[in-house]
Residue frames as a rotation matrix with the C-alpha (Angstrom) as fourth column:
MET 1
-0.500 0.295 -0.814 3.11
0.832 -0.099 -0.546 -7.22
-0.241 -0.950 -0.196 3.96
ILE 2
-0.027 0.573 0.819 0.24
0.664 -0.602 0.442 -4.80
0.747 0.556 -0.365 3.44
LEU 3
0.563 0.352 0.747 0.13
-0.314 -0.746 0.588 -3.41
0.764 -0.566 -0.310 6.99
GLN 4
-0.067 -0.632 -0.772 2.47
0.724 0.502 -0.474 -3.28
0.687 -0.590 0.424 9.95
LEU 5
0.743 0.253 0.620 1.98
-0.256 -0.749 0.611 -1.61
0.619 -0.612 -0.492 13.35
GLN 6
-0.021 -0.847 -0.531 5.09
0.594 0.417 -0.688 -1.30
0.804 -0.330 0.494 15.49
ASN 7
-0.616 -0.297 -0.730 4.99
0.788 -0.209 -0.580 -0.28
0.020 -0.932 0.363 19.17
ILE 8
-0.378 0.581 0.721 1.80
0.178 -0.718 0.672 1.74
0.908 0.383 0.168 18.77
TYR 9
-0.627 0.269 -0.731 0.66
0.733 -0.115 -0.671 3.78
-0.264 -0.956 -0.125 21.77
LYS 10
-0.346 0.550 0.760 -2.36
0.298 -0.703 0.645 6.07
0.889 0.450 0.080 21.84
ASN 11
-0.624 0.144 -0.768 -3.15
0.747 -0.177 -0.640 8.40
-0.228 -0.974 0.003 24.74
TYR 12
0.069 0.679 0.730 -6.00
0.583 -0.622 0.523 10.87
0.810 0.390 -0.439 25.09
GLN 13
-0.921 -0.342 0.188 -6.01
0.095 -0.664 -0.742 14.02
0.379 -0.665 0.644 27.19
GLN 14
0.150 0.969 -0.197 -8.84
0.608 0.067 0.791 14.12
0.779 -0.239 -0.580 29.72
ASP 15
0.996 0.077 -0.041 -8.78
0.085 -0.736 0.671 17.37
0.021 -0.672 -0.740 31.72
LYS 16
0.443 -0.895 0.047 -5.18
-0.896 -0.443 0.010 17.40
0.012 -0.047 -0.999 32.97
MET 17
0.121 -0.360 0.925 -4.76
-0.370 0.848 0.378 13.66
-0.921 -0.388 -0.031 32.88
GLU 18
-0.312 -0.255 -0.915 -3.32
-0.942 0.210 0.263 11.59
0.125 0.944 -0.305 30.06
VAL 19
0.346 0.562 0.751 -5.39
-0.607 0.745 -0.278 8.43
-0.716 -0.360 0.599 29.57
PRO 20
-0.748 -0.641 -0.172 -3.69
-0.561 0.472 0.680 5.46
-0.355 0.605 -0.713 27.81
VAL 21
0.393 0.915 -0.091 -5.97
-0.794 0.288 -0.536 3.70
-0.464 0.283 0.839 25.30
LEU 22
0.922 -0.206 -0.328 -3.57
-0.044 0.785 -0.618 1.58
0.385 0.584 0.715 23.22
LYS 23
0.569 -0.721 0.396 -0.43
-0.661 -0.114 0.742 0.11
-0.489 -0.684 -0.541 24.78
ASP 24
-0.409 -0.912 0.043 2.43
-0.685 0.338 0.645 -1.23
-0.603 0.234 -0.763 22.67
ILE 25
0.650 0.697 0.304 0.38
-0.229 0.561 -0.796 -2.68
-0.724 0.448 0.524 19.81
ASN 26
-0.546 -0.775 -0.318 2.41
-0.642 0.144 0.753 -4.80
-0.538 0.615 -0.576 17.38
LEU 27
0.303 0.791 0.531 0.56
0.014 0.553 -0.833 -6.26
-0.953 0.260 0.157 14.42
GLU 28
-0.757 -0.482 -0.441 1.26
-0.459 -0.088 0.884 -7.48
-0.465 0.872 -0.154 10.88
ILE 29
0.323 0.865 0.383 -1.34
-0.068 0.425 -0.903 -8.26
-0.944 0.265 0.196 8.22
GLU 30
-0.720 -0.591 0.365 -0.52
0.246 0.274 0.930 -9.80
-0.649 0.759 -0.051 4.86
GLU 31
-0.562 0.503 -0.656 -2.19
-0.813 -0.483 0.326 -8.83
-0.153 0.717 0.680 1.61
GLY 32
-0.328 0.540 -0.775 -5.27
-0.471 0.618 0.629 -10.99
0.819 0.571 0.052 1.01
GLU 33
-0.928 0.004 -0.373 -5.85
0.306 0.579 -0.756 -11.88
0.213 -0.815 -0.538 4.68
TYR 34
0.076 0.967 0.245 -9.30
-0.055 -0.241 0.969 -11.91
0.996 -0.087 0.035 6.31
VAL 35
-0.760 -0.513 -0.399 -8.83
0.420 0.080 -0.904 -10.72
0.496 -0.854 0.155 9.90
ALA 36
0.498 0.856 0.140 -11.26
0.343 -0.343 0.874 -9.99
0.796 -0.388 -0.464 12.73
ILE 37
-0.772 -0.596 0.221 -10.25
0.042 -0.395 -0.918 -7.65
0.634 -0.700 0.330 15.56
MET 38
0.212 0.914 -0.346 -12.48
0.332 0.266 0.905 -8.54
0.919 -0.307 -0.247 18.48
GLY 39
-0.841 -0.431 -0.326 -12.99
0.429 -0.165 -0.888 -6.96
0.329 -0.887 0.324 21.88
PRO 40
0.038 0.896 -0.442 -15.64
0.996 -0.067 -0.052 -5.61
-0.076 -0.439 -0.895 24.25
SER 41
0.704 0.251 0.664 -16.70
0.317 -0.948 0.023 -1.95
0.635 0.195 -0.747 24.49
GLY 42
0.878 -0.384 0.286 -13.85
-0.477 -0.641 0.601 0.12
-0.047 -0.664 -0.746 25.89
SER 43
0.716 -0.615 0.329 -11.17
0.467 0.773 0.429 -2.38
-0.519 -0.153 0.841 24.84
GLY 44
-0.079 -0.754 -0.652 -9.51
-0.252 -0.618 0.745 0.02
-0.965 0.223 -0.141 22.38
LYS 45
-0.271 -0.047 0.961 -10.66
0.729 0.643 0.237 -1.73
-0.629 0.765 -0.140 19.19
THR 46
0.763 0.581 0.283 -12.36
0.628 -0.565 -0.535 1.41
-0.151 0.586 -0.796 17.79
THR 47
0.655 -0.621 -0.431 -9.24
-0.431 -0.775 0.462 3.50
-0.621 -0.116 -0.775 18.44
LEU 48
-0.341 -0.784 0.519 -7.15
0.038 0.541 0.841 0.80
-0.939 0.306 -0.155 16.74
MET 49
0.158 0.486 0.859 -9.57
0.908 0.270 -0.320 0.80
-0.387 0.831 -0.399 13.79
ASN 50
0.945 0.238 -0.224 -9.31
0.164 -0.938 -0.305 4.60
-0.283 0.251 -0.925 13.52
ILE 51
0.172 -0.956 -0.237 -5.51
-0.510 -0.292 0.809 4.38
-0.843 -0.019 -0.538 13.39
ILE 52
-0.421 -0.278 0.863 -5.56
0.467 0.750 0.469 1.57
-0.777 0.601 -0.186 10.80
GLY 53
0.315 0.694 0.648 -8.10
0.931 -0.093 -0.353 3.60
-0.185 0.714 -0.675 8.78
CYS 54
-0.647 -0.676 0.353 -5.95
0.721 -0.693 -0.007 6.77
0.250 0.250 0.935 8.95
LEU 55
0.381 0.818 0.431 -8.76
0.428 -0.569 0.702 8.56
0.820 -0.083 -0.567 10.81
ASP 56
0.967 -0.163 0.196 -6.47
-0.249 -0.447 0.859 9.13
-0.052 -0.880 -0.473 13.80
LYS 57
0.260 -0.949 -0.180 -2.74
-0.372 0.074 -0.925 9.17
0.891 0.308 -0.334 14.50
PRO 58
0.508 -0.154 -0.847 -0.89
0.709 0.633 0.311 7.21
0.488 -0.759 0.430 17.18
THR 59
0.964 -0.266 0.001 0.77
-0.199 -0.719 0.666 9.07
-0.176 -0.642 -0.746 20.04
SER 60
-0.039 -0.994 -0.100 3.91
-0.892 -0.011 0.453 7.07
-0.451 0.106 -0.886 19.28
GLY 61
-0.049 -0.074 0.996 5.02
0.145 0.986 0.080 4.13
-0.988 0.148 -0.038 17.19
GLU 62
-0.759 -0.292 -0.582 5.11
-0.525 -0.254 0.812 3.35
-0.385 0.922 0.040 13.47
TYR 63
0.293 0.837 0.463 2.31
-0.012 0.487 -0.873 2.45
-0.956 0.250 0.153 11.08
ILE 64
-0.754 -0.574 -0.319 3.56
-0.383 -0.011 0.924 1.09
-0.534 0.819 -0.211 7.76
LEU 65
0.357 0.887 0.292 0.85
-0.037 0.326 -0.945 0.80
-0.933 0.326 0.150 5.09
ASP 66
0.885 -0.029 0.464 1.95
0.448 0.321 -0.835 -0.67
-0.125 0.947 0.297 1.79
GLY 67
0.132 -0.977 0.168 5.55
0.953 0.079 -0.292 0.38
0.272 0.198 0.942 2.51
GLU 68
-0.196 -0.153 0.969 4.78
0.119 -0.984 -0.132 3.95
0.973 0.090 0.211 3.65
ASN 69
-0.714 -0.095 -0.693 5.12
0.692 0.051 -0.720 5.22
0.104 -0.994 0.030 7.23
ILE 70
0.066 0.890 0.451 1.66
0.636 -0.386 0.668 6.67
0.768 0.243 -0.592 7.82
ALA 71
0.402 0.095 -0.911 2.56
0.893 -0.261 0.367 8.10
-0.203 -0.961 -0.190 11.25
ASP 72
-0.553 -0.719 -0.421 4.58
0.567 -0.695 0.441 10.82
-0.610 0.005 0.793 9.49
CYS 73
-0.521 0.368 0.770 1.81
0.757 -0.218 0.616 11.89
0.394 0.904 -0.165 7.09
LYS 74
-0.954 0.276 -0.114 0.03
-0.211 -0.893 -0.397 15.23
-0.211 -0.355 0.911 7.27
ASP 75
-0.284 0.942 0.181 -3.79
-0.109 0.156 -0.982 15.49
-0.953 -0.298 0.058 7.31
LYS 76
0.312 0.386 -0.868 -4.09
-0.867 -0.258 -0.426 16.08
-0.388 0.886 0.254 3.54
GLU 77
-0.542 -0.588 -0.600 -1.89
-0.762 0.645 0.057 13.05
0.353 0.488 -0.798 2.84
LEU 78
-0.879 0.278 0.387 -3.97
-0.057 0.746 -0.664 10.94
-0.473 -0.606 -0.640 5.23
SER 79
0.090 0.961 -0.260 -7.13
-0.458 -0.191 -0.868 12.02
-0.884 0.197 0.423 3.43
ASP 80
0.108 -0.134 -0.985 -5.65
-0.988 0.093 -0.121 10.92
0.108 0.987 -0.122 0.09
ILE 81
-0.874 -0.469 -0.126 -4.58
-0.443 0.876 -0.188 7.56
0.199 -0.108 -0.974 1.55
ARG 82
-0.538 0.756 0.371 -8.06
-0.135 0.357 -0.924 6.98
-0.832 -0.548 -0.090 3.01
ASN 83
0.319 0.747 -0.583 -9.67
-0.696 -0.232 -0.679 7.68
-0.643 0.623 0.446 -0.33
LYS 84
0.189 -0.324 -0.927 -7.32
-0.924 0.261 -0.279 5.56
0.332 0.909 -0.250 -2.45
SER 85
-0.602 -0.678 -0.422 -6.17
-0.495 0.732 -0.469 2.74
0.626 -0.073 -0.776 -0.18
ILE 86
-0.966 0.257 0.014 -8.94
0.122 0.504 -0.855 2.03
-0.227 -0.825 -0.518 2.37
GLY 87
-0.460 0.888 0.007 -12.58
-0.171 -0.096 0.981 1.16
0.871 0.450 0.196 1.77
PHE 88
-0.928 0.121 0.352 -14.82
-0.362 -0.073 -0.929 1.72
-0.087 -0.990 0.112 4.81
VAL 89
-0.272 0.899 -0.343 -17.96
0.157 0.393 0.906 -0.23
0.949 0.193 -0.248 5.72
PHE 90
-0.826 -0.026 0.562 -19.79
-0.484 -0.479 -0.733 1.25
0.288 -0.877 0.383 8.72
GLN 91
-0.857 0.516 -0.004 -22.39
0.401 0.661 -0.634 -0.27
-0.324 -0.545 -0.773 11.03
ASN 92
0.002 0.922 -0.386 -25.00
0.329 -0.365 -0.871 2.35
-0.944 -0.126 -0.304 10.10
PHE 93
0.375 0.159 0.913 -24.19
0.875 0.265 -0.406 2.40
-0.307 0.951 -0.040 6.36
ASN 94
-0.192 -0.432 -0.881 -23.49
0.208 -0.895 0.394 6.20
-0.959 -0.108 0.262 6.17
LEU 95
-0.464 0.136 0.875 -25.43
0.886 0.076 0.458 6.57
-0.004 0.988 -0.156 2.91
LEU 96
-0.942 0.210 -0.261 -26.76
-0.212 -0.977 -0.024 9.90
-0.260 0.033 0.965 1.62
PRO 97
-0.428 0.834 0.349 -30.56
0.307 0.497 -0.812 9.51
-0.850 -0.241 -0.468 1.81
ARG 98
0.453 0.670 -0.587 -31.43
-0.287 -0.514 -0.808 11.65
-0.844 0.535 -0.041 -1.23
GLN 99
-0.222 -0.630 -0.744 -28.89
-0.956 -0.008 0.292 10.00
-0.190 0.777 -0.600 -3.52
SER 100
0.773 0.464 -0.432 -29.46
-0.575 0.801 -0.168 6.78
0.268 0.378 0.886 -5.47
ALA 101
0.826 -0.467 0.315 -27.40
0.202 0.768 0.608 3.65
-0.526 -0.438 0.729 -4.86
ILE 102
0.430 -0.698 0.573 -25.11
0.876 0.170 -0.451 4.41
0.217 0.696 0.684 -7.80
GLN 103
0.499 -0.227 0.836 -24.67
-0.069 -0.972 -0.223 8.04
0.864 0.053 -0.501 -6.69
ASN 104
0.871 -0.194 0.451 -23.68
-0.463 -0.016 0.886 6.88
-0.164 -0.981 -0.104 -3.20
VAL 105
0.668 -0.638 0.382 -21.16
0.581 0.768 0.268 4.44
-0.465 0.044 0.884 -4.62
GLU 106
0.553 -0.387 0.738 -19.79
0.637 -0.374 -0.674 7.18
0.536 0.843 0.040 -6.86
LEU 107
0.996 -0.015 0.084 -18.69
-0.060 -0.830 0.555 9.49
0.062 -0.558 -0.828 -4.01
PRO 108
0.444 -0.896 0.020 -15.12
0.209 0.126 0.970 8.18
-0.871 -0.426 0.243 -3.49
LEU 109
-0.040 -0.444 0.895 -14.51
0.974 0.184 0.135 8.42
-0.225 0.877 0.425 -7.25
GLN 110
0.754 0.329 0.568 -15.68
0.451 -0.889 -0.083 12.03
0.477 0.319 -0.819 -7.30
TYR 111
0.877 -0.474 -0.085 -13.19
-0.183 -0.492 0.851 12.87
-0.445 -0.730 -0.518 -4.56
ALA 112
0.062 -0.890 0.451 -10.51
0.393 0.437 0.809 11.05
-0.917 0.127 0.377 -6.57
LYS 113
0.059 0.043 -0.997 -11.49
-0.638 -0.767 -0.071 13.12
-0.768 0.641 -0.017 -9.67
VAL 114
-0.653 -0.145 0.743 -12.17
0.358 0.806 0.472 10.04
-0.667 0.574 -0.475 -11.80
PRO 115
-0.905 0.309 -0.292 -13.79
-0.420 -0.552 0.720 11.06
0.061 0.775 0.630 -15.15
LYS 116
-0.224 0.935 0.275 -17.60
-0.873 -0.068 -0.483 10.78
-0.433 -0.348 0.831 -15.20
LYS 117
0.410 0.406 -0.817 -17.91
-0.793 0.601 -0.099 8.03
0.451 0.688 0.568 -17.83
GLN 118
-0.418 -0.665 -0.619 -15.33
-0.181 0.729 -0.661 5.89
0.890 -0.164 -0.425 -16.05
ARG 119
-0.806 0.181 0.564 -17.08
-0.587 -0.110 -0.802 6.53
-0.083 -0.977 0.194 -12.72
LYS 120
0.197 0.979 -0.043 -20.38
-0.969 0.188 -0.159 5.14
-0.148 0.073 0.986 -14.02
GLU 121
0.322 -0.140 -0.936 -18.69
-0.466 0.837 -0.286 2.00
0.824 0.529 0.204 -15.34
MET 122
-0.710 -0.687 -0.156 -16.80
-0.157 0.370 -0.916 1.39
0.687 -0.625 -0.371 -12.09
CYS 123
-0.601 0.567 0.563 -19.93
-0.760 -0.189 -0.622 1.96
-0.246 -0.802 0.544 -9.96
ALA 124
0.433 0.787 -0.439 -22.04
-0.883 0.469 -0.031 -0.39
0.181 0.400 0.898 -12.06
GLU 125
-0.010 -0.545 -0.838 -19.33
-0.229 0.817 -0.529 -3.06
0.973 0.187 -0.133 -11.76
ALA 126
-0.896 -0.362 0.256 -19.14
-0.295 0.056 -0.954 -2.62
0.330 -0.931 -0.157 -7.95
LEU 127
-0.242 0.894 0.377 -22.93
-0.910 -0.074 -0.409 -2.84
-0.337 -0.442 0.831 -7.52
GLU 128
0.465 0.340 -0.818 -23.05
-0.679 0.729 -0.083 -5.92
0.568 0.594 0.570 -9.75
LYS 129
-0.469 -0.762 -0.446 -20.37
-0.221 0.590 -0.776 -7.52
0.855 -0.265 -0.446 -7.59
VAL 130
-0.949 0.148 0.279 -22.59
-0.271 0.076 -0.960 -7.16
-0.163 -0.986 -0.033 -4.50
GLY 131
-0.733 0.656 0.178 -25.71
0.679 0.718 0.150 -8.38
-0.029 0.231 -0.972 -6.34
LEU 132
-0.050 0.727 -0.685 -27.50
0.451 -0.595 -0.665 -5.02
-0.891 -0.342 -0.299 -6.70
GLU 133
-0.920 -0.337 0.199 -27.32
0.310 -0.316 0.897 -4.48
-0.240 0.887 0.395 -10.46
ASP 134
-0.347 0.874 0.341 -31.14
0.688 -0.011 0.726 -4.17
0.638 0.486 -0.597 -10.47
ARG 135
0.526 0.524 -0.670 -31.22
0.847 -0.394 0.358 -1.57
-0.076 -0.755 -0.651 -7.64
MET 136
-0.446 -0.876 0.183 -28.83
0.887 -0.460 -0.042 1.08
0.121 0.143 0.982 -9.00
SER 137
-0.529 0.290 0.798 -31.43
0.102 -0.911 0.399 3.85
0.842 0.292 0.453 -9.20
PHE 138
0.455 0.737 -0.500 -33.04
0.585 0.176 0.792 3.03
0.671 -0.653 -0.351 -5.82
LYS 139
-0.004 -0.386 0.922 -32.61
-0.560 -0.763 -0.322 5.46
0.828 -0.518 -0.213 -2.93
PRO 140
-0.887 -0.457 -0.068 -31.72
-0.204 0.520 -0.830 4.17
0.414 -0.722 -0.554 0.57
THR 141
-0.491 0.772 0.403 -35.36
-0.735 -0.119 -0.668 4.54
-0.468 -0.624 0.626 1.72
GLN 142
0.465 0.669 -0.581 -36.32
-0.880 0.422 -0.218 2.02
0.099 0.612 0.784 -0.97
LEU 143
-0.092 -0.634 -0.768 -33.78
-0.376 0.736 -0.563 -0.58
0.922 0.236 -0.306 0.18
SER 144
0.877 0.272 -0.395 -33.73
0.204 0.535 0.820 -3.11
0.434 -0.800 0.414 3.02
GLY 145
0.763 -0.619 0.185 -31.03
-0.483 -0.357 0.799 -2.93
-0.428 -0.700 -0.572 5.70
GLY 146
0.280 -0.671 0.686 -29.04
0.395 0.732 0.555 -5.69
-0.875 0.116 0.471 4.03
GLN 147
0.508 -0.038 0.861 -29.27
0.851 -0.135 -0.508 -3.94
0.135 0.990 -0.036 0.65
LYS 148
0.953 -0.197 0.230 -28.09
-0.225 -0.969 0.101 -0.66
0.203 -0.148 -0.968 2.21
GLN 149
0.485 -0.822 0.297 -25.06
-0.316 0.151 0.937 -2.47
-0.815 -0.548 -0.186 3.60
ARG 150
0.279 -0.358 0.891 -24.39
0.802 0.598 -0.011 -3.97
-0.529 0.718 0.453 0.16
VAL 151
0.823 0.008 0.567 -24.40
0.365 -0.774 -0.518 -0.46
0.435 0.633 -0.640 -1.30
ALA 152
0.815 -0.543 0.202 -21.94
-0.534 -0.568 0.627 0.56
-0.225 -0.619 -0.752 1.43
ILE 153
0.294 -0.717 0.632 -19.73
0.206 0.693 0.691 -2.43
-0.933 -0.073 0.351 0.55
ALA 154
0.511 -0.065 0.857 -19.89
0.860 0.040 -0.509 -1.50
-0.001 0.997 0.076 -3.15
ARG 155
0.929 -0.168 0.331 -18.83
-0.141 -0.985 -0.103 2.05
0.343 0.049 -0.938 -2.22
ALA 156
0.603 -0.732 0.317 -15.94
-0.417 0.050 0.908 0.62
-0.680 -0.680 -0.275 -0.18
LEU 157
0.213 -0.500 0.840 -14.82
0.525 0.783 0.333 -1.52
-0.824 0.370 0.430 -3.14
VAL 158
0.891 0.372 0.262 -15.26
0.378 -0.285 -0.881 0.92
-0.253 0.883 -0.394 -6.00
ASN 159
0.715 -0.680 -0.162 -11.82
-0.698 -0.709 -0.104 2.53
-0.044 0.187 -0.981 -5.68
ARG 160
0.705 -0.421 -0.571 -10.21
0.158 0.878 -0.452 -0.93
0.691 0.229 0.685 -5.60
PRO 161
0.593 -0.450 0.668 -8.61
-0.765 -0.572 0.294 -0.20
0.250 -0.686 -0.684 -2.19
LYS 162
-0.448 -0.827 -0.340 -5.73
-0.535 0.553 -0.639 -2.07
0.716 -0.104 -0.690 -0.59
ILE 163
-0.967 0.110 -0.231 -7.88
0.253 0.543 -0.801 -2.83
0.037 -0.833 -0.553 2.50
VAL 164
-0.055 0.975 0.215 -11.60
-0.053 -0.218 0.974 -3.14
0.997 0.042 0.064 3.24
LEU 165
-0.962 -0.272 -0.031 -12.14
0.050 -0.062 -0.997 -1.99
0.269 -0.960 0.073 6.84
ALA 166
-0.139 0.986 -0.095 -15.52
0.073 0.106 0.992 -3.06
0.988 0.130 -0.087 8.23
ASP 167
-0.905 -0.138 0.402 -16.77
-0.346 -0.311 -0.885 -1.71
0.247 -0.941 0.234 11.56
GLU 168
-0.638 0.683 0.355 -19.47
-0.046 0.426 -0.903 -3.96
-0.769 -0.593 -0.240 13.11
PRO 169
-0.914 0.160 -0.374 -20.87
-0.404 -0.265 0.875 -4.59
0.042 0.951 0.307 9.58
THR 170
-0.515 0.772 -0.373 -23.85
0.382 0.596 0.706 -6.64
0.767 0.222 -0.602 10.78
GLY 171
-0.921 0.015 -0.389 -24.67
0.378 -0.209 -0.902 -4.55
-0.095 -0.978 0.187 13.86
ALA 172
-0.610 0.721 -0.329 -27.71
-0.579 -0.689 -0.436 -2.82
-0.540 -0.076 0.838 12.34
LEU 173
-0.463 0.371 -0.805 -29.05
-0.733 0.351 0.583 -5.85
0.499 0.860 0.109 10.45
ASP 174
0.593 0.648 0.477 -31.47
-0.781 0.608 0.145 -8.68
-0.196 -0.459 0.867 11.16
SER 175
0.148 -0.627 0.765 -29.94
-0.333 0.697 0.636 -12.14
-0.931 -0.349 -0.105 11.42
LYS 176
0.537 0.078 0.840 -30.61
0.629 0.627 -0.460 -13.27
-0.562 0.775 0.287 7.82
SER 177
0.956 -0.195 0.221 -29.34
0.018 -0.710 -0.704 -10.02
0.294 0.677 -0.675 6.26
GLY 178
0.511 -0.803 0.307 -26.31
-0.772 -0.272 0.574 -10.22
-0.378 -0.530 -0.759 8.54
LEU 179
0.212 -0.392 0.895 -25.53
0.151 0.918 0.367 -13.72
-0.966 0.057 0.253 7.30
GLN 180
0.777 0.119 0.618 -25.88
0.617 0.052 -0.785 -12.60
-0.126 0.992 -0.033 3.69
VAL 181
0.848 -0.518 0.108 -23.42
-0.488 -0.845 -0.220 -9.76
0.206 0.134 -0.969 4.29
MET 182
0.236 -0.794 0.560 -20.93
-0.610 0.328 0.722 -12.16
-0.757 -0.512 -0.407 5.91
GLY 183
0.422 -0.025 0.906 -21.33
0.531 0.817 -0.225 -14.46
-0.735 0.576 0.358 2.91
LEU 184
0.959 -0.058 0.278 -20.53
0.197 -0.572 -0.797 -11.52
0.205 0.819 -0.537 0.66
PHE 185
0.551 -0.814 0.185 -17.34
-0.804 -0.460 0.376 -10.77
-0.221 -0.356 -0.908 2.63
ASP 186
0.198 -0.444 0.874 -16.33
-0.031 0.888 0.458 -14.42
-0.980 -0.118 0.162 2.19
LYS 187
0.706 0.143 0.694 -16.86
0.653 0.247 -0.716 -14.09
-0.274 0.958 0.081 -1.57
LEU 188
0.919 -0.373 0.126 -14.83
-0.292 -0.861 -0.416 -10.87
0.264 0.345 -0.901 -1.75
HIS 189
0.347 -0.819 0.457 -12.04
-0.696 0.102 0.711 -12.46
-0.629 -0.565 -0.534 0.27
SER 190
0.316 -0.187 0.930 -11.96
0.385 0.921 0.054 -15.45
-0.867 0.341 0.363 -2.10
GLU 191
0.820 0.012 0.573 -11.48
0.553 -0.277 -0.786 -12.94
0.149 0.961 -0.233 -4.93
GLY 192
-0.022 -0.990 0.137 -8.40
0.811 -0.098 -0.577 -11.50
0.585 0.098 0.805 -3.23
ALA 193
0.428 0.223 0.876 -9.69
-0.152 -0.937 0.313 -8.67
0.891 -0.267 -0.368 -1.01
THR 194
-0.711 -0.586 -0.389 -7.85
0.398 0.121 -0.909 -7.87
0.580 -0.802 0.147 2.22
ILE 195
0.275 0.911 0.308 -10.55
0.018 -0.324 0.946 -7.58
0.961 -0.254 -0.105 4.89
ILE 196
-0.886 -0.406 -0.224 -10.16
0.253 -0.019 -0.967 -6.26
0.389 -0.913 0.120 8.44
MET 197
0.072 0.995 0.075 -13.36
0.160 -0.085 0.983 -6.54
0.985 -0.058 -0.165 10.44
ILE 198
-0.876 -0.255 0.409 -13.96
-0.315 -0.339 -0.886 -4.90
0.365 -0.906 0.217 13.84
THR 199
0.096 0.952 -0.289 -16.50
-0.190 0.303 0.934 -6.66
0.977 -0.035 0.210 16.04
HIS 200
-0.342 -0.127 0.931 -17.48
-0.936 -0.044 -0.350 -7.33
0.085 -0.991 -0.103 19.64
ALA 201
0.567 0.752 0.337 -19.24
-0.757 0.637 -0.148 -10.59
-0.326 -0.171 0.930 18.71
ARG 202
-0.379 -0.736 0.560 -17.40
-0.466 0.675 0.572 -13.91
-0.799 -0.045 -0.599 18.70
GLU 203
0.153 0.504 0.850 -19.92
0.447 0.732 -0.515 -15.49
-0.881 0.459 -0.114 16.31
ILE 204
0.977 0.119 -0.176 -19.17
-0.083 -0.548 -0.832 -12.78
-0.196 0.828 -0.526 13.72
ALA 205
0.237 -0.968 -0.083 -15.40
-0.886 -0.251 0.391 -12.90
-0.399 -0.019 -0.917 14.26
GLU 206
-0.139 -0.316 0.939 -15.50
-0.135 0.945 0.298 -16.63
-0.981 -0.086 -0.174 13.47
TYR 207
0.890 0.365 0.272 -16.22
0.233 0.148 -0.961 -15.90
-0.391 0.919 0.046 9.79
ALA 208
0.627 -0.739 -0.247 -12.65
-0.775 -0.560 -0.291 -14.55
0.076 0.374 -0.924 9.51
ASP 209
0.619 -0.492 -0.612 -9.53
0.102 0.823 -0.558 -16.68
0.778 0.284 0.560 9.02
ARG 210
-0.470 -0.809 -0.353 -7.64
0.616 -0.014 -0.788 -15.02
0.632 -0.588 0.505 11.88
ILE 211
0.678 0.731 0.074 -8.91
0.401 -0.453 0.797 -13.54
0.616 -0.510 -0.600 15.13
ILE 212
-0.588 -0.792 0.163 -7.05
0.351 -0.432 -0.831 -10.84
0.729 -0.432 0.531 17.06
THR 213
0.479 0.744 -0.466 -8.41
0.749 -0.070 0.659 -10.16
0.458 -0.664 -0.591 20.55
ILE 214
-0.514 -0.587 0.625 -7.85
0.153 -0.780 -0.607 -6.79
0.844 -0.216 0.491 22.21
PHE 215
0.552 0.641 -0.533 -8.54
0.664 0.048 0.746 -6.04
0.504 -0.766 -0.399 25.86
ASP 216
0.777 -0.190 -0.600 -7.68
0.370 -0.634 0.679 -2.94
-0.509 -0.750 -0.423 27.90
GLY 217
0.779 -0.395 -0.488 -5.68
-0.566 -0.777 -0.275 -1.53
-0.270 0.491 -0.828 24.98
GLU 218
-0.340 -0.932 0.129 -3.46
-0.789 0.357 0.501 -4.58
-0.513 0.068 -0.856 24.53
ILE 219
0.181 0.310 -0.933 -3.52
-0.771 0.634 0.061 -7.49
0.611 0.708 0.354 22.10
THR 220
0.046 -0.086 0.995 -4.15
-0.883 0.462 0.080 -10.52
-0.467 -0.883 -0.054 24.29
GLN 221
-0.010 -0.048 0.999 -4.47
0.208 0.977 0.049 -13.15
-0.978 0.208 0.001 21.56
ASP 222
0.138 0.007 -0.990 -3.68
-0.917 -0.377 -0.130 -13.45
-0.374 0.926 -0.045 17.86
MET 223
-0.477 -0.219 0.852 -4.56
-0.165 0.974 0.158 -16.85
-0.863 -0.066 -0.500 16.44
PRO 224
-0.874 0.295 -0.386 -5.66
-0.333 0.215 0.918 -18.56
0.354 0.931 -0.090 13.23
ASN 225
-0.142 0.916 0.375 -9.38
-0.957 -0.031 -0.287 -19.28
-0.251 -0.400 0.882 13.44
GLU 226
-0.967 -0.255 -0.021 -9.78
-0.255 0.951 0.177 -23.04
-0.026 0.177 -0.984 13.79
ASN 227
-0.468 0.873 0.137 -13.59
0.568 0.416 -0.710 -22.76
-0.677 -0.255 -0.691 14.05
LYS 228
-0.929 0.037 -0.369 -14.23
-0.263 -0.768 0.584 -20.81
-0.262 0.639 0.723 10.86
ARG 229
-0.120 0.968 0.219 -17.89
0.261 0.244 -0.934 -20.41
-0.958 -0.055 -0.282 10.01
TYR 230
-0.988 -0.089 0.128 -19.36
0.142 -0.169 0.975 -20.36
-0.065 0.982 0.180 6.51
VAL 231
-0.372 0.898 -0.234 -22.68
-0.664 -0.434 -0.609 -19.07
-0.648 -0.071 0.758 5.23
ASP 232
-0.228 0.416 0.880 -25.07
0.441 0.850 -0.288 -21.59
-0.868 0.322 -0.377 3.70
GLU 233
-0.969 -0.213 0.128 -25.35
0.198 -0.348 0.916 -20.99
-0.151 0.913 0.380 -0.05
ASP 234
-0.264 0.949 0.174 -29.16
0.887 0.168 0.430 -21.24
0.379 0.268 -0.886 0.15
ILE 235
0.277 0.324 -0.905 -29.23
0.739 -0.673 -0.014 -18.18
-0.614 -0.665 -0.426 2.43
MET 236
-0.629 -0.602 -0.492 -27.20
0.119 -0.700 0.704 -16.22
-0.768 0.384 0.512 -0.11
LYS 237
-0.897 0.293 0.331 -29.80
0.373 0.103 0.922 -17.03
0.236 0.951 -0.201 -2.79
GLU 238
-0.096 0.927 -0.363 -32.80
0.982 0.028 -0.187 -15.96
-0.163 -0.375 -0.913 -0.70
GLU 239
-0.093 0.174 0.980 -34.45
0.460 -0.866 0.197 -12.63
0.883 0.469 0.000 -1.55
GLU 240
-0.894 -0.151 -0.421 -34.28
0.443 -0.437 -0.783 -9.88
-0.066 -0.887 0.458 1.06
LEU 241
0.118 0.988 -0.097 -37.53
0.986 -0.128 -0.110 -8.33
-0.121 -0.083 -0.989 2.17
């Protein structure tokens, strides 16, 4: 078991009122699973993602990540866990515009104090894995949206994290680039990556093997995906504009 949430509640203070956002969330994810957490705006899925990603703490309950109770960790410990155990892929890429692709991918390794020579090797390997070995020196302004997201995925993978956490990974992409990114997630999953994807879109969630639906702060459904979608190999081979 890579991840376990037990009786998770999350409340926010609004003026003098306490507003419940997550209500008794119980969830287990095995190593190597490909899971989509799906729900509309305001359902609590972003708050749940922030707790899974150690960006926020629950009000109550236990979060066990790779055998460690994260709910008890201090901010510095959470920062270390985020850097070593969780790779983030954001909707808007979050790339540094003046840095090259390889320099963007290198950032988590700098924080982890990995030696420079080893950093370069690891970054080159990560960019090759996402099909951007010929774009390493390109800056984000020289890349298409799909290529920017591939750089972001390479950055998420470079530390060899326990979990890849993807927040609406196709939200800023055109349809073809979005399909290519979903095909890449499929490939990474087949190589053993644990992927947790947050999305509001059913058609994107259906690329995962398991779909968890959240509504009004509660898990309303948790089922294997019997309608799994796959990306056509020809689309994966097409050049991005």
